Backbone as CSV, one residue per row, in Angstrom:
resi,resn,N_x,N_y,N_z,CA_x,CA_y,CA_z,C_x,C_y,C_z
1,VAL,5.504,-1.381,-3.483,4.515,-0.415,-3.073,4.524,0.804,-4.302
2,GLU,5.794,1.194,-4.517,5.752,2.240,-5.757,5.343,1.562,-7.058
3,ASN,5.543,0.274,-7.171,5.269,-0.571,-8.500,3.809,-0.591,-8.680
4,GLU,3.065,-0.619,-7.548,1.702,-1.292,-7.309,1.183,0.487,-7.617
5,ILE,1.481,1.451,-7.158,1.177,2.756,-7.320,1.333,3.060,-9.103
6,ASN,2.165,2.707,-9.482,2.721,2.970,-10.916,1.504,2.245,-11.843
7,ARG,1.421,1.244,-11.265,0.187,0.063,-12.262,-1.124,0.810,-12.009
8,LEU,-1.430,1.378,-10.915,-2.674,1.790,-10.921,-2.850,3.080,-11.713
9,TRP,-1.596,3.929,-11.732,-1.599,5.206,-12.440,-1.851,4.800,-14.200
10,LYS,-1.061,3.550,-14.410,-1.136,3.076,-15.615,-2.740,2.643,-15.819
11,GLU,-3.392,2.179,-15.018,-4.451,1.538,-15.381,-5.606,2.746,-15.439
12,GLY,-5.205,4.558,-15.243,-5.810,5.613,-15.150,-6.708,5.878,-14.053
13,ALA,-5.947,5.297,-12.655,-6.512,5.675,-11.518,-6.307,7.327,-10.976
14,THR,-7.382,7.980,-10.187,-7.181,9.125,-9.991,-6.068,9.413,-8.824
15,LEU,-5.526,10.267,-8.538,-4.544,10.515,-7.516,-5.193,10.407,-6.171
16,GLU,-6.389,10.528,-6.077,-6.943,10.294,-4.720,-6.822,8.660,-4.641
17,GLU,-7.091,7.670,-5.586,-7.334,6.606,-5.506,-5.874,6.022,-5.408
18,ALA,-4.883,6.696,-5.967,-3.223,5.971,-5.861,-3.240,6.259,-4.338
19,ALA,-3.545,7.481,-3.795,-3.098,7.576,-2.311,-3.801,6.846,-1.419
20,GLU,-5.197,6.545,-1.877,-5.950,5.608,-0.884,-5.113,4.303,-0.793
21,ALA,-4.657,3.848,-2.150,-4.174,2.314,-2.391,-2.477,2.443,-1.549
22,GLY,-1.884,3.631,-1.421,-0.795,3.567,-1.007,-0.815,3.635,0.458
23,ALA,-1.864,4.492,1.279,-2.181,4.361,2.598,-2.724,2.783,2.930
24,ARG,-3.295,1.893,2.000,-3.772,0.914,2.718,-2.802,0.091,2.417
25,LEU,-1.809,-0.205,1.764,-0.628,-1.070,1.430,0.386,-0.688,2.600
26,ALA,0.535,0.608,3.262,1.409,0.683,4.044,0.763,0.545,5.441
27,LYS,-0.493,0.533,5.617,-1.296,-0.135,6.532,-0.598,-1.536,6.619
28,GLN,-0.885,-2.263,5.667,-0.990,-3.677,5.620,1.069,-3.946,6.065
29,TYR,1.687,-3.344,5.418,3.130,-3.373,5.617,3.140,-3.300,6.856
30,TRP,2.915,-2.146,8.027,2.996,-1.850,9.478,2.443,-3.257,10.290
31,LYS,1.448,-3.521,9.723,0.429,-4.551,10.564,1.495,-5.668,10.446
32,LYS,2.138,-6.109,9.334,3.096,-7.472,9.105,3.846,-7.328,10.073
33,LYS,4.725,-5.910,10.060,5.941,-5.768,10.602,5.758,-5.964,12.188
34,ASN,4.605,-5.146,12.478,4.430,-5.375,14.197,4.141,-6.675,14.500
35,ALA,3.345,-7.529,13.477,3.013,-8.954,13.700,4.557,-9.831,13.891
36,ASP,5.337,-9.494,12.982,6.612,-10.108,12.800,7.634,-9.791,14.533
37,LYS,7.247,-8.542,14.838,8.069,-8.078,15.852,7.586,-8.785,17.216
38,SER,6.435,-8.703,17.307,5.578,-9.417,18.363,5.559,-11.266,18.365
39,GLY,5.972,-11.499,17.028,5.831,-13.136,17.058,4.636,-13.613,16.702
40,GLY,3.664,-12.877,16.100,2.435,-13.217,16.070,1.570,-12.999,15.366
């Protein structure tokens, strides 16, 4: 996740865009984690 945010920064993303990307990645991560936990 940090690498993705760093990449966005290098591409000239604003702090807001980086924060949105981080939140989106975090949501995907938790969704996957919960799906793995419930077996589905």
